[in-house]
N, C-alpha and C positions, 0 to 999 in steps of 0.2 A: 098557602100550603107549606107546612113545615117539613123539612127534610128529615128522614129517619136517621141518617148518618151524615154528619157534617164533616167537611174537609179537615177542620181543626182537630177533631177527635181522632180521625184516621192518622193524621200527621203525628200526633202524640204517640199513638200506638207504634208507628213505624220508627220513631225516634227511640223509643224504649227497646224495640226489637233490634234495631241497628246497632245500638250501643251494648246491649247485654248479650247478644248472640255470640260474637267472637270471644267475649270474656267467659261466658259459660262453656263455650267449646274448648277453650284453653284449659279451664278448670277440669272439665270432664276428661279431656285428653291426658292431662297430667295425672289424674287419679288412675285412669286405665293404664297409662304408661308405667306408673310406679308398680302397679299390680303385675304387669307383664315384664317388668325390668327393662323397659325400653322407653325411658322418659322423654328423650328428644323427639323420637318418632311419634309418641303419644301426643305431645304438645302440638306438633305440626299437623297431625291428623285432626285433632280437636279444633285447631284454627281453620282448617279446610272445611270443617262442618259448620263453623260459626260465621265464616265470611259471607255466605250467601244472604244472610239476614241484613248485612250492610248494603249489599248490592240491591236488595229489594227496596231499601230506603232511597237509594239513588235513582232506581228505575221509577219509583213513585213520582219523583220530581220531574223526570224527563217526560213521563206519561202526561202529567198535568200540563207541562209547558206545551207539548205538541197538541194536546186536546184543546187547550185555551187558544192556541194560535190558529188551528185549522178548523176546529169544530168536531163535536163528538159524532155527528151523524153522516160524515162523509166516508166514502170507501177508501180514499187515499189515507185517511187517518188510521183505519184498520190495517192497511197494508204497511204503513210506517211502523205501527206498533208491533205487527207480526215480525217484520224484519229486525227491529230493534231487539225484541226478546229472543228471537232465534239466534242472532249474532252474539248477544251476551251469553246465552246458554251454551253455544258452541265454544266460545273462547274460554268460558269457565270450565267446561268439560275437558278441553285440551290441556289447560293449565293444571287441573286437578290430576289428570292421568300422568302428566310428566312429573309432578311433585311426588305422587305416590310411587312412581317408578324409582325416583331418586331415594325415597325413604327405604324401599325394599332393597335397593342396591347398597345403601349404608348398613342395613341390618345384616346383609349377607357377609359383609367384611369382618 
């Protein structure tokens, strides 16, 4: 039986997403920053929007490594994946909030 989606095609998609996401975020942030006359904050905000695409690419590799090592059908695998994604999401959220607070602080000055 042939797979509908193979790992190689998904890998290529994540490579494209991981490399173009931050670049497109910076470009969009620069354009919006120029329009609002806040170029530096626009670039940083655009980068914050683009970085998760690179994180997704990294998490894809971690997910595959854990699944290959433990197996896809075990509850411990699901728990590890849940903890991993929750931890990465929480850390990303905290960093994003702090960076956005710094951007607002710089804009106020």
